N, C-alpha and C positions, 0 to 999 in steps of 0.2 A: 200261841197260835192265835191273831184272829178272827172275831167272831163272823168277816170278809171272806176269810181263807174255808173257814166250815163250812160258811153255806155255799160258796161256787164248787167245794169240792167232799164232801159229803152229802149236803143235802138236795141239791142242782141234779146231779148226776142221775136221779129218782126223779124229778119232777121233766125230765129234759126226754125220760125212756116212756114215762106214760105221756108228753105230748106229742113222743113219736106213735107211740100204740093205738093209744085211746084216736087221736086222731087222725091217722087212718084208716082204723074201723070207721070212725064217724064219717072220712070222706068217702070211703069205695061205700056203706051204706047208702047213704044222701046223694051223691055230685056224683057217679058213677060216667055219666056221659062226659065228666072234663080229667078221669080215671085216664091218661095218657100221656106219651112222650110231647106231642104237639111238633110231632115234625118240621123241619122245614125243609127239610130236601126236595120238594118239589119244586122250589122256588128260585134252592141255588144247593146244586151239587159243590164245583168250590174245591177249596180245601178240607170239609166234609168229611171225603172219601180216606182220606188219611187220620187229618186231626179227631174224625171222634174213634177211630180202634187205637191211636193212640192213648186217647183222654182212658176207652173204658178199662182198656188191657191196664195202664195204669193205673184205677183209680179201682179194679179191682185189686188188682193184687196187694196196696196199700190198705184195701182195709181188710184181708185175712191174713195177710202179712200181720197185721196192725192187731187182730183177732187172738190167733197161734201162739205170739211174742207178748202180749199182755194176758193172757191168760189159760197158758198152760203153766202147771204150777211147778215151783225153782226146785220142788226133789225133782221133780219129773227127770230135769236137764241135769241133775245132778244125778242121780243112777244111769244116766247114758253117760254120761261119762265127760260131758259137754257143758267146761268150765264159764264163766258169767262173761272173761272177758271176747272169747274165740266166738260166745251170742251175741254178744255190742258190736261185737265186727261184721257178721252175716247180716244183725241186723240193718244194718251199718248200710251197709254195701249192698244188700238185695234193694235197700229202703232210698238209695242211694240209681238207683239205678228204674224202678216201680214210677218215684217219685218226677225223675229226669222225663219217661214217658209221658207221664199223665200232664207233669208240665209244657212239655212241647204241644201235644194234643190239645190244650186248651186256651192255649196263646193263638194256635190257629184258631182256633172252632170262635178268641175271640172277635181276632181280626177280622172271621168271616165275618159275626156276626153284626158289627156295627162298624165295618166296611165298606158292606153291600144295602147297599139303599131298600131293595126289597126286603131282605132279613131283618133290618133295622128296623122295616116299618112295622114289620108281625113281634116285635121282642117289648114284654112288657115288662114293671118295676120287679115283677118279682123274677124272671130271667134275666135278671141285673143280677141282684141283689144273689142268687142260685152261682152262680161263677163270676164273682165276684169274691162271693165270700167261701168258697171251693179255693183259690188262686191263693187266696191270703193263709188259709188255713195253708193250704201246701207247701207255699214262698218259708210261714215259718217253723214247718215239719224238716225242709230242707237245708234248712238253716239249722236248728237244734244238733245236725251229723256234724254240724264244725264246733260245735261246745260239747261233743259227746267224744269226740276226740282227741280232750284235751285229758281226762280221765279215761284211761281204754278199762279199767281195772271191774267196771261192770258194776258198780256202788250201785249209783244213781237208778239202771237201768233196771235192778232190782226191786229197788224204793217203787218205782211207778208199775212193777210188774204186782206189786204190794197191795200198792193201792188199788189199783182197780181187779182186784183176784177180792180185797173186802168191800168192796160196793157193790160187786154180783154177787156177792152173799151174804150180802146187806147186814155191811159187820157196822158198829159206828162210830170209830175207829181211823176207817181207813185214811178224813185228813192228813193227819196228825202225821203220814209218813212221806208224805210229798209236802211236808213244813217249808222248808228249806233247799227244796229244787229251787235252779235256776229258774228268772220269770219265763224264759223264753217258749218254758217244758210249760208251764202254766200257763200261758199264754195259748198254745195248741190244745194244751187238753179242753179250756173252752170253747172258743173255737171248734173243735171235731164235739162239743156234745150240743154244742146251741147248732148246729146242723141238722141234729135231728131233730130241732123243733122245731124249722124251719122244714121237714122234711115232708111231713103231713100238705102242707098249706103250696106247694108248688109241684110242678112236674115231673120234681124224684119219685112220686108214690111209683110210678112207672116199674120203680127196681125190685119191687115184689114181684109183679104180673114175668119181670125177667129170672128168676129164684123159683118162682111157681110154675115157668115151662116144662121143668126138667122134669118133670109128672107127663109133659106129652112120651116122652121119654117109654114109658111102662103102657103105653097105651095100646091099643090093639090098632092095625093097619087100618085107614079109614079103604074100603072098597067103592070105586068110583067106577062106573057101565052108560054106556053109550048104551042113546034108545034104539 
């Protein structure tokens, strides 16, 4: 195992996580007026009406699917009687469906953002970086499904799960589990981790507010009286 592999998959995850958390906290503390989604809906609705829901449903499904699939201990699936092959099949199908929804949505958003003069004029470098980075990460993830189809025993999936679980439990041997993983998996992991690095410096910070809005479900009613 070379030093680059050890750094990218054994050390870089913690760097990315630190930048993600501390960067988000610093931005919320110092630049609250920039903490927004910077919606361009008032400039042009167009494909946003369909593209945005498809993109958000797809990417949220992928996020929670990855979290559940990678971080649920292997022994839990074994105790439930779910074989590694079956779990891989479910992951491929669910990932394919959510990934396709996300892909259609982001392509519509890109076509709108670059195809409409008013929206394009308001598009910053950071907006382009986020959309294109997500698109490339998504394409790598969808492409990995075809690679996974060549080995349906679930062995590589278990290695990826073990890597992720060793990372979050701060065990230093995590990188060793995926040293022989196909390059497309490694590149997908790197792109995904790097998305957390750019997160605090872009409009992606509004995701925090989206999760925080769930707290409103438990708040008391706001009573409004007419004069």
